[in-house]
C-alpha positions in Angstrom: -0.3 0.0 0.0 0.9 3.4 -1.3 3.4 5.3 2.3 1.7 8.3 3.9 2.5 12.0 4.4 3.4 13.4 7.4 0.8 16.4 6.4 -1.1 13.6 5.6 -0.5 11.7 8.7 -1.5 15.3 10.7 -4.9 15.5 9.0 -6.3 12.6 9.6 -5.2 12.5 13.4 -6.8 15.8 13.6 -9.6 14.6 12.3 -9.7 11.9 14.4 -9.9 8.9 11.6 -9.9 5.6 12.5 -7.0 3.7 11.7 -4.0 1.7 13.8 -0.9 3.6 14.3 2.1 2.0 15.3 5.2 3.6 16.6 8.0 1.2 15.9 11.1 2.5 18.2 12.2 1.6 21.5 10.1 1.9 24.6 13.1 4.9 25.6 12.6 7.3 22.4 9.1 6.5 22.8 8.9 7.5 26.0 10.6 11.1 25.4 8.4 11.4 22.4 5.6 9.9 20.9 2.5 10.5 18.5 0.0 8.7 20.4 0.1 5.3 18.8 0.5 2.4 19.9 4.4 1.2 20.6 5.7 -1.7 19.6 9.8 -1.9 19.1 10.6 -2.9 15.4 12.4 -6.1 17.2 9.6 -7.2 19.4 7.4 -7.5 16.1 7.8 -11.1 14.9 6.9 -12.1 18.3 3.8 -9.6 18.5 2.2 -10.5 14.7 -0.2 -13.3 16.1 -1.5 -10.6 18.3 -1.5 -7.9 15.5 -3.4 -11.3 13.0 -7.5 -9.5 13.7 -5.9 -6.5 12.0 -5.1 -7.8 9.1 -6.5 -6.6 6.5 -7.1 -3.2 8.3 -5.2 -0.3 7.5 -2.0 0.1 9.4 0.0 2.9 10.2 4.3 2.9 11.2 6.2 4.9 12.3 9.7 5.4 13.3 12.5 8.3 13.8 12.9 9.1 10.0 11.6 6.6 8.1 13.7 4.2 7.7 12.1 1.0 11.2 9.0 1.9 10.0 10.1 1.2 6.1 11.7 -2.2 6.8 8.4 -3.0 9.3 6.4 -2.7 6.7 8.5 -4.5 4.1 8.3 -7.5 7.1 4.7 -7.0 8.3 3.8 -6.9 3.6 6.1 -10.9 3.6 4.1 -11.8 6.4 0.4 -11.0 4.6 -0.8 -8.1 6.3 -2.7 -6.4 3.2 -2.8 -2.3 4.6 0.5 -1.2 6.0 1.6 2.5 5.3 5.0 3.9 6.5 5.4 7.4 7.5 7.3 9.5 5.1 9.9 11.2 7.3 8.6 9.6 10.9 8.4 12.2 13.4 11.2 14.2 12.8 9.6 15.3 9.6 6.3 15.4 11.8 7.6 17.8 14.4 9.3 20.1 11.5 5.9 20.6 9.9 4.6 22.1 13.2 7.3 24.3 13.7 
């Protein structure tokens, strides 16, 4: 599925759109600054997939610091049958820069 820009994400969050939102950064990064997503660090994603199985065909937006780890998470999830995964281009850094 097509990735999502930080502008589009910001609009969707402000409107309260329904989608599953996952932050794949480490827990300490998440604690420092987060956008309200569920925190599943990339290293733990493989162990959590069975819990995400019920949302396999629903929209899932993944993000990280810059978009690299979440890009890997997207590929991994797609390889495991997830059909609507979108990566936040530029990650939280781009999202925060947009707000300035």
